[in-house]
C-alpha positions in Angstrom: 49.5 113.7 -12.6 46.4 115.3 -12.5 44.9 112.5 -14.5 46.4 109.9 -12.6 45.5 111.1 -9.7 41.9 110.9 -10.8 42.6 107.3 -11.9 43.8 105.9 -8.7 41.2 107.9 -7.0 38.5 106.4 -9.2 40.0 102.8 -8.9 40.6 102.6 -5.5 36.6 104.2 -4.3 35.6 101.3 -7.4 37.5 98.9 -5.1 36.3 99.7 -2.3 32.7 100.0 -3.2 33.1 96.4 -5.0 34.8 95.3 -2.1 31.1 96.4 0.0 29.2 95.0 -2.2 30.8 91.4 -2.2 30.4 91.6 1.2 26.8 92.4 1.1 26.4 90.1 -1.4 28.6 87.1 0.8 25.5 88.1 4.2 23.1 87.6 1.8 24.2 84.4 0.5 25.8 82.9 3.8 22.4 81.6 5.4 21.6 79.6 2.0 25.4 78.5 2.0 25.5 77.7 5.2 22.5 76.5 6.2 21.7 74.6 3.0 17.6 72.4 2.6 17.9 68.7 5.0 19.0 66.1 1.9 17.4 62.3 2.5 20.3 60.1 3.9 20.1 56.3 4.6 21.0 55.1 8.2 23.3 51.7 8.1 23.6 49.8 11.4 26.4 47.5 9.3 30.5 47.8 9.8 31.1 49.9 6.6 27.3 50.4 5.2 27.0 46.8 3.3 23.7 46.9 4.7 22.5 49.8 2.4 23.9 47.9 -0.6 21.9 44.2 0.8 18.7 46.0 1.3 18.8 47.8 -2.2 20.0 44.5 -4.3 17.2 42.4 -1.8 14.7 44.9 -2.9 15.2 47.4 -5.3 17.0 45.1 -8.1 15.5 41.4 -7.3 12.4 42.6 -5.9 12.0 40.7 -2.6 9.0 42.5 -0.7 10.2 40.7 2.5 13.2 39.4 2.2 14.4 36.4 4.4 18.0 36.1 5.9 20.4 34.1 7.8 23.3 35.9 9.6 25.7 34.0 10.5 28.4 35.5 13.5 25.2 37.5 14.3 27.4 38.6 17.5 25.7 42.2 18.3 21.7 42.7 17.2 22.4 46.0 16.0 25.5 47.5 16.7 28.1 46.3 13.1 25.4 44.2 12.5 24.8 43.1 8.1 20.8 42.3 9.0 19.0 44.8 11.3 18.4 47.4 8.6 16.0 44.2 7.5 14.8 43.6 10.8 13.8 47.1 11.3 12.0 47.4 8.0 10.4 44.5 8.7 11.8 41.5 7.5 12.2 38.1 9.8 15.5 35.8 9.6 17.6 33.3 11.9 20.4 34.4 13.7 23.0 32.1 14.5 25.2 33.5 17.8 27.9 31.0 19.9 28.8 33.6 22.4 26.5 33.4 25.4 26.8 36.8 26.8 24.9 37.7 23.7 21.4 35.6 23.7 20.2 38.0 26.3 20.7 40.9 24.1 20.1 39.4 20.7 16.6 38.1 22.5 15.4 41.4 23.8 16.0 42.9 20.4 15.4 40.9 18.1 12.6 39.7 19.1 11.0 38.4 15.5 14.5 36.4 14.8 15.2 32.7 15.3 18.4 33.0 17.9 20.3 29.7 17.6 22.8 29.4 20.6 25.5 27.3 18.7 28.0 27.3 16.1 28.0 25.9 11.9 29.6 23.2 11.7 31.2 21.6 8.7 31.9 17.7 9.9 29.6 15.4 11.9 31.0 17.3 15.0 28.7 18.4 17.3 30.6 20.7 19.5 33.4 22.5 19.2 36.1 24.9 21.5 35.4 28.7 20.9 38.0 30.9 21.5 37.5 33.6 23.5 40.1 36.6 22.7 40.7 39.0 25.5 41.6 42.3 24.5 38.7 43.0 22.1 36.1 45.4 23.2 33.2 43.8 21.4 33.9 40.4 21.1 34.1 40.4 17.6 37.3 38.5 17.4 36.2 35.3 18.9 36.1 32.5 16.8 35.9 28.6 16.6 39.2 28.5 14.4 42.3 27.8 16.8 44.5 28.5 14.0 43.1 32.3 13.6 42.5 32.5 17.0 46.9 32.0 17.8 47.6 33.9 14.1 45.7 37.0 15.5 47.1 36.6 18.6 50.6 36.7 17.3 50.0 39.3 14.7 48.3 41.6 17.4 52.2 41.2 19.7 50.4 41.4 23.1 47.2 43.6 22.1 45.4 40.2 21.7 45.0 36.8 24.4 43.2 33.9 24.3 41.1 34.5 27.1 39.4 30.9 27.8 38.1 28.3 25.4 34.3 27.0 25.9 32.8 23.8 24.2 29.6 24.7 22.4 27.3 23.2 20.1 27.4 23.3 15.9 24.6 22.6 13.9 24.9 22.0 10.1 24.2 25.2 8.2 22.1 22.7 4.8 19.8 21.5 8.4 19.5 24.6 9.9 18.4 26.3 6.1 16.1 23.0 5.6 14.6 23.1 9.2 13.0 27.3 8.8 12.7 27.6 5.4 12.6 24.3 3.3 15.1 25.6 0.9 17.6 28.6 1.6 17.0 31.9 3.0 16.6 35.3 0.3 20.2 36.4 2.1 23.4 34.5 3.8 25.6 36.7 5.7 29.1 35.2 7.2 30.7 36.5 9.4 32.8 33.9 11.8 36.5 35.2 11.9 38.1 32.5 10.0 35.3 30.2 9.5 33.7 31.4 6.9 35.6 29.7 4.1 34.9 26.5 5.6 31.3 26.7 6.3 30.7 28.4 2.4 32.5 24.7 1.0 29.8 22.5 3.1 27.0 24.2 2.0 24.5 22.5 -0.6 24.4 24.9 -3.4 22.7 22.5 -5.5 19.7 22.3 -3.4 20.0 25.3 -0.9 21.5 28.3 -3.3 20.8 31.8 -1.2 20.0 34.8 -4.0 22.5 36.7 -2.3 25.7 35.9 0.4 27.2 38.4 2.1 31.1 37.2 3.8 34.1 38.4 5.2 36.5 38.2 2.3 39.9 39.8 4.2 41.9 37.9 6.1 41.5 39.1 9.9 44.1 41.2 11.4 45.7 41.5 7.5 44.5 43.5 4.4 44.9 40.4 1.7 41.9 39.5 0.3 40.9 35.9 0.2 41.3 34.4 -3.0 39.5 31.2 -2.0 36.5 32.7 -1.3 36.7 34.1 -4.6 37.4 31.8 -6.5 34.6 29.2 -5.0 31.6 31.5 -5.0 32.5 31.9 -8.9 32.8 28.7 -9.1 29.3 27.7 -7.5 27.6 30.8 -10.0 28.0 33.6 -8.2 29.1 37.1 -9.4 31.3 40.2 -7.1 28.7 43.0 -7.2 29.2 44.9 -4.3 30.9 45.2 -0.3 33.0 47.4 1.4 36.9 46.7 2.3 35.7 44.0 4.6 33.0 41.9 3.5 32.0 41.5 -0.4 28.8 41.2 -1.3 27.8 38.1 -4.1 24.9 37.2 -6.0 23.5 34.0 -7.7 24.0 34.7 -11.8 20.9 33.3 -12.0 19.3 36.6 -11.4 21.9 38.8 -14.1 21.1 37.0 -16.9 
């Protein structure tokens, strides 16, 4: 009984001592665990971090000191924008945006860029109906595609509606590239809510090959990957090398050989 009593008291004392030491150790370590040294972060302005991947590909992989860009469907100059990170780091490009409500903001916040007030056409047509979608907080769902607009309204079950239709000018993507660079930009970013595939089909890839293309590759209002875009870019000699759930980044295979 005395031995058992001694062992029990020794165990309790040891446990108490260990607990005290443990508490002291936790207190000593707490500042290091709770307040780690700041780590270098990477700021993104794009919807899902695409701009960080684009910068790394253009600058670190392909070695462009000052890559150029054409941002078709630029929308807001900063928020959810694929090219603002490049602009912030000294690059310049062309912003194509049809929505008149955004032109003043684009001019104010992106003064070094060239603003094209209109959309990209894929035929000889010089203007088209632009569908303004009501119920969207940031107007990112506006589109030149009637089919896309009607599909979005139907799938939303009343959340979205076609608020109004405007006649807006259209320009050819090949003519714009020749006018501003006499060739292709380093980066083509496309976000036109359902019109990306026709625009890509109209691009003269033989003479005007962007080094990198970032395009919305998932159906609007759904999750299906648009296989037609993936197939077209593969046929044109591009390889998917990054992106997000929404966008795919393609790199010209000539750079990957």
